A tleap script that builds the chain and sets N, CA, C and O, in Angstrom:
source leaprc.protein.ff14SB
mol = sequence {
  NMET TYR ARG ALA LEU MET PRO ILE ASP GLY
  SER GLU SER ARG GLY GLU ALA GLN ALA GLU
  ALA VAL ILE GLY LEU PRO ASN ALA THR GLU
  SER VAL THR VAL THR LEU LEU TYR VAL PHE
  ASP ASP ALA ASP GLN MET GLU THR THR ALA
  PRO ASP GLU LEU ASP GLY GLY ARG VAL ALA
  ALA THR ARG LEU GLN ASP ALA GLY ILE ALA
  VAL GLU GLN SER SER ARG VAL GLY ASP PRO
  ALA THR GLU ILE LEU ALA ALA ALA ASP GLU
  LEU ASP ALA ASP GLN ILE VAL LEU GLY GLY
  ARG LYS ARG SER PRO VAL GLY ALA ILE LEU
  PHE GLY SER VAL SER GLN SER VAL ILE VAL
  ASP ALA ASP ARG PRO VAL THR ILE THR GLY
  ASP ALA THR SER HIE SER CALA
}
set mol.1.N position { -11.508 -15.171 -4.532 }
set mol.1.CA position { -10.340 -14.488 -4.982 }
set mol.1.C position { -9.860 -13.836 -3.684 }
set mol.1.O position { -10.696 -13.950 -2.788 }
set mol.2.N position { -8.999 -13.333 -3.413 }
set mol.2.CA position { -7.197 -13.293 -2.618 }
set mol.2.C position { -7.306 -11.611 -2.832 }
set mol.2.O position { -6.961 -11.198 -3.940 }
set mol.3.N position { -7.842 -10.461 -1.666 }
set mol.3.CA position { -7.901 -9.417 -1.541 }
set mol.3.C position { -6.464 -8.539 -1.131 }
set mol.3.O position { -6.450 -8.350 0.086 }
set mol.4.N position { -5.681 -8.160 -1.578 }
set mol.4.CA position { -4.968 -7.303 -0.872 }
set mol.4.C position { -4.813 -5.970 -0.697 }
set mol.4.O position { -3.709 -5.713 -1.177 }
set mol.5.N position { -5.368 -4.850 -0.224 }
set mol.5.CA position { -5.086 -3.769 -0.085 }
set mol.5.C position { -3.218 -3.256 0.032 }
set mol.5.O position { -2.385 -3.808 0.750 }
set mol.6.N position { -2.977 -2.089 -0.891 }
set mol.6.CA position { -1.849 -1.717 -0.802 }
set mol.6.C position { -2.373 -0.351 -0.916 }
set mol.6.O position { -3.237 0.057 -1.692 }
set mol.7.N position { -1.504 0.495 0.263 }
set mol.7.CA position { -1.379 1.658 0.615 }
set mol.7.C position { -0.238 1.976 0.461 }
set mol.7.O position { 0.750 1.446 0.968 }
set mol.8.N position { -0.326 3.736 -0.944 }
set mol.8.CA position { 0.993 3.700 -1.508 }
set mol.8.C position { 1.184 4.977 -1.727 }
set mol.8.O position { 0.108 5.574 -1.760 }
set mol.9.N position { 2.072 5.630 -1.887 }
set mol.9.CA position { 2.742 6.777 -1.619 }
set mol.9.C position { 3.521 7.642 -2.671 }
set mol.9.O position { 3.027 7.574 -3.796 }
set mol.10.N position { 4.524 8.363 -2.564 }
set mol.10.CA position { 5.346 8.950 -3.903 }
set mol.10.C position { 6.238 8.183 -3.873 }
set mol.10.O position { 6.953 8.608 -4.780 }
set mol.11.N position { 6.910 7.002 -3.311 }
set mol.11.CA position { 7.853 6.598 -3.622 }
set mol.11.C position { 8.070 5.601 -4.405 }
set mol.11.O position { 7.597 4.698 -3.714 }
set mol.12.N position { 8.534 4.981 -5.582 }
set mol.12.CA position { 8.652 4.579 -6.498 }
set mol.12.C position { 9.293 2.997 -6.031 }
set mol.12.O position { 8.866 1.908 -6.414 }
set mol.13.N position { 10.304 3.226 -5.202 }
set mol.13.CA position { 11.217 1.732 -4.511 }
set mol.13.C position { 10.198 1.489 -3.412 }
set mol.13.O position { 10.546 0.545 -2.703 }
set mol.14.N position { 9.686 1.736 -3.250 }
set mol.14.CA position { 8.483 1.166 -2.062 }
set mol.14.C position { 7.249 0.931 -2.471 }
set mol.14.O position { 6.350 0.548 -1.722 }
set mol.15.N position { 7.127 1.151 -3.717 }
set mol.15.CA position { 5.883 0.961 -4.662 }
set mol.15.C position { 5.688 -0.486 -5.004 }
set mol.15.O position { 4.744 -1.260 -4.845 }
set mol.16.N position { 7.596 -0.668 -5.835 }
set mol.16.CA position { 7.809 -1.689 -6.346 }
set mol.16.C position { 8.091 -2.871 -5.509 }
set mol.16.O position { 7.759 -4.012 -5.831 }
set mol.17.N position { 8.654 -2.593 -4.530 }
set mol.17.CA position { 8.693 -3.355 -3.483 }
set mol.17.C position { 7.352 -4.190 -2.755 }
set mol.17.O position { 7.178 -5.327 -2.318 }
set mol.18.N position { 6.785 -3.343 -2.849 }
set mol.18.CA position { 5.310 -3.425 -2.083 }
set mol.18.C position { 4.611 -4.765 -3.237 }
set mol.18.O position { 4.340 -5.905 -2.860 }
set mol.19.N position { 4.477 -4.355 -4.349 }
set mol.19.CA position { 4.703 -5.101 -6.025 }
set mol.19.C position { 4.987 -6.680 -5.899 }
set mol.19.O position { 4.256 -7.625 -6.195 }
set mol.20.N position { 6.381 -6.656 -5.324 }
set mol.20.CA position { 7.161 -8.007 -5.497 }
set mol.20.C position { 6.437 -8.407 -4.129 }
set mol.20.O position { 6.504 -9.619 -3.925 }
set mol.21.N position { 5.832 -7.760 -3.247 }
set mol.21.CA position { 5.537 -8.469 -2.187 }
set mol.21.C position { 4.374 -9.515 -2.639 }
set mol.21.O position { 4.566 -10.723 -2.502 }
set mol.22.N position { 3.144 -9.003 -3.191 }
set mol.22.CA position { 2.287 -9.425 -3.665 }
set mol.22.C position { 2.260 -10.368 -4.983 }
set mol.22.O position { 1.355 -11.172 -5.203 }
set mol.23.N position { 3.437 -10.148 -5.875 }
set mol.23.CA position { 3.704 -11.041 -6.617 }
set mol.23.C position { 3.796 -12.300 -6.024 }
set mol.23.O position { 3.051 -13.243 -6.288 }
set mol.24.N position { 5.005 -12.313 -4.968 }
set mol.24.CA position { 5.310 -13.709 -4.593 }
set mol.24.C position { 4.410 -14.459 -3.835 }
set mol.24.O position { 4.686 -15.533 -3.300 }
set mol.25.N position { 2.853 -13.635 -3.771 }
set mol.25.CA position { 1.956 -14.716 -2.938 }
set mol.25.C position { 1.762 -16.191 -4.363 }
set mol.25.O position { 2.002 -16.114 -5.568 }
set mol.26.N position { 1.304 -17.256 -3.625 }
set mol.26.CA position { 0.869 -18.111 -4.068 }
set mol.26.C position { -0.164 -17.666 -5.327 }
set mol.26.O position { -0.936 -16.707 -5.346 }
set mol.27.N position { 0.013 -18.411 -6.095 }
set mol.27.CA position { -1.202 -18.559 -7.120 }
set mol.27.C position { -1.453 -17.001 -7.312 }
set mol.27.O position { -2.503 -16.968 -7.953 }
set mol.28.N position { -1.126 -15.969 -7.139 }
set mol.28.CA position { -0.970 -14.434 -7.414 }
set mol.28.C position { -1.901 -14.069 -8.897 }
set mol.28.O position { -2.856 -13.297 -8.989 }
set mol.29.N position { -1.377 -14.756 -9.791 }
set mol.29.CA position { -1.957 -14.103 -11.099 }
set mol.29.C position { -3.062 -14.767 -11.331 }
set mol.29.O position { -3.771 -14.198 -12.160 }
set mol.30.N position { -3.549 -15.899 -10.860 }
set mol.30.CA position { -4.308 -16.564 -10.890 }
set mol.30.C position { -5.880 -15.898 -10.092 }
set mol.30.O position { -7.010 -15.850 -10.577 }
set mol.31.N position { -5.355 -15.414 -8.620 }
set mol.31.CA position { -6.456 -15.430 -7.602 }
set mol.31.C position { -6.258 -14.225 -6.819 }
set mol.31.O position { -6.946 -14.078 -5.809 }
set mol.32.N position { -5.442 -13.379 -7.137 }
set mol.32.CA position { -5.365 -12.099 -6.385 }
set mol.32.C position { -5.617 -10.881 -6.782 }
set mol.32.O position { -4.916 -10.548 -7.738 }
set mol.33.N position { -6.494 -9.935 -6.340 }
set mol.33.CA position { -7.172 -8.716 -6.805 }
set mol.33.C position { -6.006 -7.571 -6.181 }
set mol.33.O position { -5.401 -7.876 -5.154 }
set mol.34.N position { -5.747 -6.314 -6.826 }
set mol.34.CA position { -4.834 -5.503 -5.499 }
set mol.34.C position { -5.768 -4.121 -5.476 }
set mol.34.O position { -6.283 -3.762 -6.535 }
set mol.35.N position { -5.961 -3.419 -4.369 }
set mol.35.CA position { -6.492 -2.514 -4.784 }
set mol.35.C position { -5.144 -1.555 -4.091 }
set mol.35.O position { -4.335 -1.969 -3.261 }
set mol.36.N position { -5.190 -0.260 -4.671 }
set mol.36.CA position { -4.145 0.453 -4.787 }
set mol.36.C position { -5.007 1.810 -3.755 }
set mol.36.O position { -6.002 2.457 -4.080 }
set mol.37.N position { -4.496 1.869 -2.944 }
set mol.37.CA position { -5.000 3.054 -1.732 }
set mol.37.C position { -4.268 4.197 -1.987 }
set mol.37.O position { -3.349 4.039 -2.790 }
set mol.38.N position { -4.424 5.368 -1.504 }
set mol.38.CA position { -3.532 6.742 -1.615 }
set mol.38.C position { -4.780 7.604 -0.416 }
set mol.38.O position { -5.949 7.856 -0.708 }
set mol.39.N position { -4.339 7.807 0.453 }
set mol.39.CA position { -4.960 8.678 1.369 }
set mol.39.C position { -4.630 10.395 1.271 }
set mol.39.O position { -3.561 10.887 1.631 }
set mol.40.N position { -5.672 11.096 0.761 }
set mol.40.CA position { -5.021 12.637 0.754 }
set mol.40.C position { -5.232 12.958 1.925 }
set mol.40.O position { -5.773 12.415 2.888 }
set mol.41.N position { -4.579 14.220 1.675 }
set mol.41.CA position { -4.914 15.417 3.204 }
set mol.41.C position { -6.228 16.057 2.497 }
set mol.41.O position { -7.239 15.580 3.013 }
set mol.42.N position { -6.446 16.760 1.726 }
set mol.42.CA position { -7.562 17.136 1.250 }
set mol.42.C position { -8.574 16.744 0.373 }
set mol.42.O position { -8.038 16.082 -0.516 }
set mol.43.N position { -9.421 16.805 0.244 }
set mol.43.CA position { -10.292 16.651 -1.044 }
set mol.43.C position { -9.776 17.016 -2.477 }
set mol.43.O position { -9.452 16.193 -3.332 }
set mol.44.N position { -9.744 18.631 -2.629 }
set mol.44.CA position { -9.314 18.726 -3.886 }
set mol.44.C position { -7.829 18.003 -4.277 }
set mol.44.O position { -7.670 18.359 -5.444 }
set mol.45.N position { -6.909 17.348 -3.982 }
set mol.45.CA position { -6.092 16.909 -4.469 }
set mol.45.C position { -6.651 15.720 -4.480 }
set mol.45.O position { -6.001 15.159 -5.362 }
set mol.46.N position { -7.655 14.723 -3.975 }
set mol.46.CA position { -7.941 13.572 -4.453 }
set mol.46.C position { -8.773 13.681 -5.721 }
set mol.46.O position { -8.681 12.806 -6.582 }
set mol.47.N position { -9.608 14.758 -5.872 }
set mol.47.CA position { -10.186 14.883 -7.152 }
set mol.47.C position { -9.484 15.245 -8.176 }
set mol.47.O position { -10.046 15.011 -9.246 }
set mol.48.N position { -8.177 15.865 -8.270 }
set mol.48.CA position { -7.280 15.995 -9.501 }
set mol.48.C position { -5.868 14.815 -9.467 }
set mol.48.O position { -4.813 14.800 -10.102 }
set mol.49.N position { -6.335 14.066 -8.610 }
set mol.49.CA position { -5.009 13.131 -9.138 }
set mol.49.C position { -5.376 11.520 -8.422 }
set mol.49.O position { -5.758 11.286 -7.275 }
set mol.50.N position { -5.080 10.470 -9.644 }
set mol.50.CA position { -5.476 8.900 -9.347 }
set mol.50.C position { -4.290 8.575 -8.706 }
set mol.50.O position { -3.218 9.169 -8.824 }
set mol.51.N position { -4.648 7.145 -7.700 }
set mol.51.CA position { -3.195 6.807 -6.932 }
set mol.51.C position { -2.383 6.321 -7.968 }
set mol.51.O position { -1.204 6.395 -7.622 }
set mol.52.N position { -2.549 5.756 -9.331 }
set mol.52.CA position { -1.435 5.364 -10.348 }
set mol.52.C position { -0.804 6.623 -11.222 }
set mol.52.O position { -0.535 6.535 -12.420 }
set mol.53.N position { -0.639 7.666 -10.510 }
set mol.53.CA position { -0.523 8.965 -10.716 }
set mol.53.C position { 0.810 9.558 -10.188 }
set mol.53.O position { 1.725 10.321 -10.499 }
set mol.54.N position { 0.448 8.899 -9.388 }
set mol.54.CA position { 1.817 9.341 -8.611 }
set mol.54.C position { 3.033 8.013 -8.193 }
set mol.54.O position { 2.775 6.810 -8.239 }
set mol.55.N position { 4.089 8.496 -7.877 }
set mol.55.CA position { 5.521 7.441 -8.979 }
set mol.55.C position { 5.122 6.222 -7.951 }
set mol.55.O position { 5.249 5.146 -8.537 }
set mol.56.N position { 4.676 6.067 -6.586 }
set mol.56.CA position { 4.801 4.756 -6.301 }
set mol.56.C position { 3.334 4.451 -6.675 }
set mol.56.O position { 3.427 3.376 -7.267 }
set mol.57.N position { 2.398 4.703 -6.661 }
set mol.57.CA position { 1.226 3.816 -7.076 }
set mol.57.C position { 1.740 3.570 -8.721 }
set mol.57.O position { 1.552 2.437 -9.165 }
set mol.58.N position { 2.392 4.615 -9.648 }
set mol.58.CA position { 2.325 3.501 -11.057 }
set mol.58.C position { 3.482 2.804 -11.213 }
set mol.58.O position { 3.720 2.235 -12.278 }
set mol.59.N position { 4.368 2.768 -10.122 }
set mol.59.CA position { 5.371 1.633 -10.436 }
set mol.59.C position { 4.667 0.466 -10.087 }
set mol.59.O position { 4.489 -0.530 -10.788 }
set mol.60.N position { 4.213 0.721 -8.730 }
set mol.60.CA position { 3.259 -0.783 -8.177 }
set mol.60.C position { 1.880 -1.044 -9.287 }
set mol.60.O position { 1.846 -2.239 -9.581 }
set mol.61.N position { 1.239 -0.592 -9.674 }
set mol.61.CA position { 0.633 -0.771 -11.198 }
set mol.61.C position { 0.581 -1.399 -12.101 }
set mol.61.O position { -0.323 -2.093 -12.566 }
set mol.62.N position { 1.943 -1.109 -12.530 }
set mol.62.CA position { 2.310 -1.277 -13.788 }
set mol.62.C position { 2.921 -2.548 -13.666 }
set mol.62.O position { 2.802 -3.524 -14.406 }
set mol.63.N position { 3.930 -2.337 -12.112 }
set mol.63.CA position { 4.473 -3.871 -12.083 }
set mol.63.C position { 3.640 -4.828 -11.561 }
set mol.63.O position { 4.144 -5.914 -11.276 }
set mol.64.N position { 2.223 -4.612 -11.339 }
set mol.64.CA position { 1.232 -5.826 -10.842 }
set mol.64.C position { 0.723 -6.154 -12.282 }
set mol.64.O position { 0.878 -7.257 -12.807 }
set mol.65.N position { 0.314 -5.455 -12.669 }
set mol.65.CA position { -0.298 -5.601 -14.373 }
set mol.65.C position { 0.350 -6.208 -15.689 }
set mol.65.O position { -0.235 -6.817 -16.585 }
set mol.66.N position { 1.753 -5.882 -15.586 }
set mol.66.CA position { 2.767 -6.732 -16.191 }
set mol.66.C position { 2.789 -8.411 -15.759 }
set mol.66.O position { 2.946 -9.350 -16.539 }
set mol.67.N position { 2.584 -8.478 -14.285 }
set mol.67.CA position { 2.449 -9.779 -13.642 }
set mol.67.C position { 1.177 -10.122 -14.034 }
set mol.67.O position { 0.676 -10.944 -13.267 }
set mol.68.N position { 0.691 -9.893 -14.667 }
set mol.68.CA position { -1.181 -10.327 -14.924 }
set mol.68.C position { -1.498 -10.344 -13.753 }
set mol.68.O position { -1.817 -11.513 -13.538 }
set mol.69.N position { -1.654 -9.555 -12.503 }
set mol.69.CA position { -2.320 -9.288 -11.581 }
set mol.69.C position { -3.494 -8.051 -11.679 }
set mol.69.O position { -3.350 -6.898 -12.084 }
set mol.70.N position { -4.705 -8.735 -11.154 }
set mol.70.CA position { -5.607 -7.400 -11.560 }
set mol.70.C position { -5.851 -6.375 -10.724 }
set mol.70.O position { -6.375 -6.800 -9.694 }
set mol.71.N position { -5.687 -5.129 -10.720 }
set mol.71.CA position { -5.556 -3.760 -9.930 }
set mol.71.C position { -6.759 -2.807 -10.199 }
set mol.71.O position { -7.278 -2.457 -11.259 }
set mol.72.N position { -7.053 -2.481 -8.822 }
set mol.72.CA position { -8.127 -1.228 -9.256 }
set mol.72.C position { -7.619 -0.292 -7.981 }
set mol.72.O position { -6.778 -0.634 -7.150 }
set mol.73.N position { -8.242 0.808 -8.021 }
set mol.73.CA position { -7.399 1.967 -7.500 }
set mol.73.C position { -9.006 2.825 -6.470 }
set mol.73.O position { -10.189 2.950 -6.787 }
set mol.74.N position { -8.252 3.220 -5.264 }
set mol.74.CA position { -9.289 3.900 -4.874 }
set mol.74.C position { -8.325 4.993 -3.594 }
set mol.74.O position { -7.297 4.696 -2.985 }
set mol.75.N position { -9.178 6.341 -3.530 }
set mol.75.CA position { -8.742 7.318 -2.988 }
set mol.75.C position { -9.453 7.258 -2.127 }
set mol.75.O position { -10.590 6.812 -2.278 }
set mol.76.N position { -8.863 7.813 -0.636 }
set mol.76.CA position { -9.627 8.562 0.771 }
set mol.76.C position { -9.309 9.822 1.393 }
set mol.76.O position { -8.128 9.784 1.740 }
set mol.77.N position { -9.576 10.365 1.536 }
set mol.77.CA position { -8.868 12.098 2.570 }
set mol.77.C position { -9.387 11.371 3.870 }
set mol.77.O position { -10.357 10.665 4.145 }
set mol.78.N position { -8.079 11.967 4.672 }
set mol.78.CA position { -8.077 11.575 6.181 }
set mol.78.C position { -7.082 11.211 6.983 }
set mol.78.O position { -6.126 11.844 6.538 }
set mol.79.N position { -6.711 10.587 7.885 }
set mol.79.CA position { -5.657 10.122 8.442 }
set mol.79.C position { -5.521 9.060 8.160 }
set mol.79.O position { -6.384 8.182 8.197 }
set mol.80.N position { -4.109 8.933 7.740 }
set mol.80.CA position { -3.845 7.498 7.009 }
set mol.80.C position { -4.286 6.034 7.585 }
set mol.80.O position { -5.064 5.311 6.962 }
set mol.81.N position { -3.679 5.657 8.902 }
set mol.81.CA position { -3.631 4.856 9.563 }
set mol.81.C position { -5.507 4.683 9.780 }
set mol.81.O position { -5.831 3.510 9.594 }
set mol.82.N position { -6.397 5.359 10.031 }
set mol.82.CA position { -7.644 5.198 9.947 }
set mol.82.C position { -8.475 4.832 8.811 }
set mol.82.O position { -9.475 4.127 8.679 }
set mol.83.N position { -7.782 5.501 8.065 }
set mol.83.CA position { -8.414 5.211 6.335 }
set mol.83.C position { -7.669 4.431 5.716 }
set mol.83.O position { -7.677 4.702 4.516 }
set mol.84.N position { -6.855 3.360 6.040 }
set mol.84.CA position { -6.305 2.497 5.710 }
set mol.84.C position { -6.971 1.587 6.269 }
set mol.84.O position { -7.444 0.751 5.499 }
set mol.85.N position { -7.198 1.443 7.480 }
set mol.85.CA position { -7.861 0.554 8.173 }
set mol.85.C position { -9.119 0.087 7.808 }
set mol.85.O position { -9.372 -1.083 7.520 }
set mol.86.N position { -10.386 1.584 7.833 }
set mol.86.CA position { -11.445 1.631 7.102 }
set mol.86.C position { -11.901 1.042 5.471 }
set mol.86.O position { -12.954 0.582 5.027 }
set mol.87.N position { -10.529 1.318 4.853 }
set mol.87.CA position { -10.589 0.410 3.422 }
set mol.87.C position { -10.497 -0.763 3.551 }
set mol.87.O position { -11.247 -1.528 2.944 }
set mol.88.N position { -9.504 -1.197 4.414 }
set mol.88.CA position { -9.775 -2.773 4.660 }
set mol.88.C position { -10.709 -2.911 5.163 }
set mol.88.O position { -10.869 -4.124 5.029 }
set mol.89.N position { -11.733 -2.467 5.824 }
set mol.89.CA position { -12.900 -3.015 6.074 }
set mol.89.C position { -13.776 -3.603 5.359 }
set mol.89.O position { -14.196 -4.759 5.415 }
set mol.90.N position { -14.124 -2.456 4.448 }
set mol.90.CA position { -14.819 -2.265 3.349 }
set mol.90.C position { -15.063 -3.067 2.492 }
set mol.90.O position { -16.134 -3.579 2.167 }
set mol.91.N position { -13.580 -3.248 1.925 }
set mol.91.CA position { -13.018 -3.968 0.692 }
set mol.91.C position { -13.046 -5.588 1.186 }
set mol.91.O position { -13.026 -6.371 0.237 }
set mol.92.N position { -13.093 -6.264 2.654 }
set mol.92.CA position { -12.858 -7.139 3.623 }
set mol.92.C position { -11.558 -7.733 2.522 }
set mol.92.O position { -11.584 -8.706 1.768 }
set mol.93.N position { -10.251 -6.539 2.822 }
set mol.93.CA position { -9.243 -7.012 1.887 }
set mol.93.C position { -8.916 -8.509 2.966 }
set mol.93.O position { -9.544 -8.808 3.981 }
set mol.94.N position { -7.811 -9.218 2.381 }
set mol.94.CA position { -7.385 -10.587 3.758 }
set mol.94.C position { -6.024 -10.113 3.999 }
set mol.94.O position { -5.348 -10.914 4.644 }
set mol.95.N position { -5.343 -8.857 3.603 }
set mol.95.CA position { -4.671 -8.696 3.735 }
set mol.95.C position { -3.874 -7.341 3.376 }
set mol.95.O position { -3.911 -7.003 2.193 }
set mol.96.N position { -3.180 -6.559 4.250 }
set mol.96.CA position { -2.744 -4.911 3.697 }
set mol.96.C position { -1.390 -5.322 3.709 }
set mol.96.O position { -0.886 -6.150 4.467 }
set mol.97.N position { -0.583 -4.372 2.382 }
set mol.97.CA position { 0.862 -4.571 2.278 }
set mol.97.C position { 1.667 -3.055 2.152 }
set mol.97.O position { 2.166 -2.450 1.202 }
set mol.98.N position { 1.541 -2.802 3.447 }
set mol.98.CA position { 2.254 -1.425 3.198 }
set mol.98.C position { 3.576 -1.161 3.035 }
set mol.98.O position { 4.203 -2.200 3.243 }
set mol.99.N position { 4.480 -0.018 2.687 }
set mol.99.CA position { 5.791 -0.056 2.323 }
set mol.99.C position { 6.121 0.853 3.329 }
set mol.99.O position { 5.441 1.877 3.377 }
set mol.100.N position { 7.100 0.688 4.218 }
set mol.100.CA position { 7.694 0.912 5.697 }
set mol.100.C position { 8.720 1.803 4.934 }
set mol.100.O position { 9.233 1.500 3.857 }
set mol.101.N position { 8.998 3.189 5.792 }
set mol.101.CA position { 10.277 3.957 5.686 }
set mol.101.C position { 10.885 3.776 6.817 }
set mol.101.O position { 10.167 3.653 7.810 }
set mol.102.N position { 12.170 3.718 6.959 }
set mol.102.CA position { 13.115 3.794 8.345 }
set mol.102.C position { 12.789 5.442 9.244 }
set mol.102.O position { 12.416 6.577 8.945 }
set mol.103.N position { 13.051 4.962 10.017 }
set mol.103.CA position { 12.632 6.167 10.779 }
set mol.103.C position { 13.533 5.405 12.121 }
set mol.103.O position { 13.616 4.225 12.460 }
set mol.104.N position { 14.227 6.844 12.767 }
set mol.104.CA position { 15.256 6.927 14.060 }
set mol.104.C position { 13.637 6.477 15.222 }
set mol.104.O position { 12.552 7.060 15.216 }
set mol.105.N position { 14.093 5.195 16.143 }
set mol.105.CA position { 13.588 5.549 17.030 }
set mol.105.C position { 12.933 6.723 17.957 }
set mol.105.O position { 12.017 6.582 18.767 }
set mol.106.N position { 13.696 8.014 17.599 }
set mol.106.CA position { 13.095 9.243 18.373 }
set mol.106.C position { 12.123 9.672 17.437 }
set mol.106.O position { 11.191 10.237 18.009 }
set mol.107.N position { 12.001 9.610 16.211 }
set mol.107.CA position { 12.009 9.853 14.906 }
set mol.107.C position { 9.915 9.828 15.457 }
set mol.107.O position { 8.907 10.527 15.568 }
set mol.108.N position { 10.603 8.120 15.649 }
set mol.108.CA position { 8.707 7.007 15.531 }
set mol.108.C position { 8.232 7.579 16.778 }
set mol.108.O position { 7.046 7.860 16.612 }
set mol.109.N position { 8.587 7.861 17.875 }
set mol.109.CA position { 8.001 8.605 18.692 }
set mol.109.C position { 7.369 10.115 18.660 }
set mol.109.O position { 6.257 10.358 19.130 }
set mol.110.N position { 7.994 10.848 18.207 }
set mol.110.CA position { 7.960 12.598 17.962 }
set mol.110.C position { 6.955 12.126 16.634 }
set mol.110.O position { 5.946 12.831 16.655 }
set mol.111.N position { 6.938 11.460 15.855 }
set mol.111.CA position { 5.652 11.422 14.886 }
set mol.111.C position { 5.281 10.825 14.709 }
set mol.111.O position { 4.800 10.787 13.576 }
set mol.112.N position { 5.106 9.828 15.502 }
set mol.112.CA position { 4.224 8.243 15.198 }
set mol.112.C position { 4.118 7.918 13.791 }
set mol.112.O position { 4.161 8.830 12.966 }
set mol.113.N position { 3.991 6.775 13.451 }
set mol.113.CA position { 4.258 6.025 12.322 }
set mol.113.C position { 2.712 5.833 12.296 }
set mol.113.O position { 1.813 5.837 13.138 }
set mol.114.N position { 2.817 5.649 10.833 }
set mol.114.CA position { 1.567 4.561 10.093 }
set mol.114.C position { 1.383 2.957 10.174 }
set mol.114.O position { 0.541 2.118 10.495 }
set mol.115.N position { 2.711 3.062 9.678 }
set mol.115.CA position { 2.710 1.208 9.433 }
set mol.115.C position { 2.482 0.498 11.183 }
set mol.115.O position { 2.017 -0.620 11.405 }
set mol.116.N position { 2.905 1.397 12.143 }
set mol.116.CA position { 3.176 1.005 13.390 }
set mol.116.C position { 1.374 1.121 13.740 }
set mol.116.O position { 0.791 0.078 14.035 }
set mol.117.N position { 0.695 2.270 13.687 }
set mol.117.CA position { -0.833 2.114 13.860 }
set mol.117.C position { -1.832 1.054 13.528 }
set mol.117.O position { -2.782 0.483 14.066 }
set mol.118.N position { -0.986 1.054 12.054 }
set mol.118.CA position { -2.188 -0.137 10.969 }
set mol.118.C position { -1.520 -1.823 11.659 }
set mol.118.O position { -2.190 -2.849 11.538 }
set mol.119.N position { -0.454 -1.815 12.193 }
set mol.119.CA position { -0.507 -3.235 12.804 }
set mol.119.C position { -0.883 -3.135 13.842 }
set mol.119.O position { -1.556 -4.165 13.845 }
set mol.120.N position { -1.069 -2.603 15.094 }
set mol.120.CA position { -1.592 -2.199 15.858 }
set mol.120.C position { -2.996 -2.600 16.091 }
set mol.120.O position { -3.316 -3.278 17.066 }
set mol.121.N position { -3.768 -2.217 15.272 }
set mol.121.CA position { -5.078 -1.763 15.063 }
set mol.121.C position { -5.706 -2.810 13.994 }
set mol.121.O position { -6.884 -3.165 13.984 }
set mol.122.N position { -4.775 -3.202 13.167 }
set mol.122.CA position { -5.765 -4.187 11.794 }
set mol.122.C position { -5.966 -5.840 12.579 }
set mol.122.O position { -5.357 -6.531 13.395 }
set mol.123.N position { -6.965 -5.906 11.915 }
set mol.123.CA position { -7.651 -7.360 12.461 }
set mol.123.C position { -7.510 -8.415 11.655 }
set mol.123.O position { -8.053 -9.472 11.975 }
set mol.124.N position { -6.729 -8.313 10.420 }
set mol.124.CA position { -5.929 -9.392 9.381 }
set mol.124.C position { -4.704 -8.748 9.049 }
set mol.124.O position { -4.296 -7.603 9.248 }
set mol.125.N position { -4.165 -9.841 8.446 }
set mol.125.CA position { -2.427 -9.976 8.171 }
set mol.125.C position { -1.834 -8.671 7.729 }
set mol.125.O position { -2.505 -8.249 6.788 }
set mol.126.N position { -0.703 -7.746 8.071 }
set mol.126.CA position { -0.105 -6.644 7.428 }
set mol.126.C position { 1.247 -6.886 7.378 }
set mol.126.O position { 1.888 -7.162 8.392 }
set mol.127.N position { 1.996 -6.763 5.691 }
set mol.127.CA position { 3.015 -7.352 5.511 }
set mol.127.C position { 3.294 -5.587 5.518 }
set mol.127.O position { 2.465 -4.689 5.369 }
set mol.128.N position { 4.958 -5.485 5.776 }
set mol.128.CA position { 5.302 -4.449 5.729 }
set mol.128.C position { 6.791 -4.638 4.687 }
set mol.128.O position { 7.512 -5.626 4.827 }
set mol.129.N position { 7.002 -3.887 3.979 }
set mol.129.CA position { 7.924 -4.102 3.009 }
set mol.129.C position { 8.799 -3.008 3.132 }
set mol.129.O position { 8.319 -1.986 3.623 }
set mol.130.N position { 10.411 -2.999 2.668 }
set mol.130.CA position { 11.018 -1.574 2.948 }
set mol.130.C position { 10.963 -1.337 1.150 }
set mol.130.O position { 10.061 -1.722 0.406 }
set mol.131.N position { 12.385 -0.488 0.711 }
set mol.131.CA position { 12.290 -0.136 -0.558 }
set mol.131.C position { 12.833 -1.243 -1.291 }
set mol.131.O position { 13.639 -2.020 -0.780 }
set mol.132.N position { 12.376 -1.352 -2.601 }
set mol.132.CA position { 13.272 -1.867 -3.403 }
set mol.132.C position { 14.705 -2.333 -3.405 }
set mol.132.O position { 15.210 -3.430 -3.643 }
set mol.133.N position { 15.192 -1.192 -3.074 }
set mol.133.CA position { 16.359 -0.849 -3.151 }
set mol.133.C position { 17.329 -1.800 -2.136 }
set mol.133.O position { 18.430 -2.326 -2.298 }
set mol.134.N position { 16.397 -1.758 -1.042 }
set mol.134.CA position { 16.893 -2.139 0.069 }
set mol.134.C position { 17.161 -3.867 0.407 }
set mol.134.O position { 17.805 -4.379 1.322 }
set mol.135.N position { 16.343 -4.548 -0.797 }
set mol.135.CA position { 16.814 -6.126 -1.001 }
set mol.135.C position { 17.516 -6.411 -1.964 }
set mol.135.O position { 17.406 -7.614 -2.200 }
set mol.136.N position { 18.299 -5.825 -2.760 }
set mol.136.CA position { 18.946 -5.602 -3.896 }
set mol.136.C position { 20.111 -6.443 -3.457 }
set mol.136.O position { 20.428 -7.344 -4.233 }
set mol.137.N position { 20.626 -6.344 -2.635 }
set mol.137.CA position { 21.967 -6.109 -2.243 }
set mol.137.C position { 22.447 -7.620 -1.443 }
set mol.137.O position { 23.582 -7.740 -0.980 }
savepdb mol mol.pdb
quit
């Protein structure tokens, strides 16, 4: 069984692009399980919202399930990069599939990047997707 960790956010287009990346894996419908992960800022939000209730999670879950891929959900509270890496370790994920967002070089320096932190610190493959709309041109 191949396990992919898919940290999601509120972006429908990123959720769709992430789902398409997993669907494109060899034998995805027979051998891949995806765990949707959302990292909340506080515990109160986590208790009232499931990952598939967020726009990005809903789109990703629907697309994956329609393709016959098993989907699980997980929520955590804390720093996104730290929690993504911890979840990947706990799940023994084979791959992390992140939805990247465009930032200017100055913006990345000033605000950092979850994707960058995960790529640098991960001990497993990380796939960064863009928005689904950026792939259709």
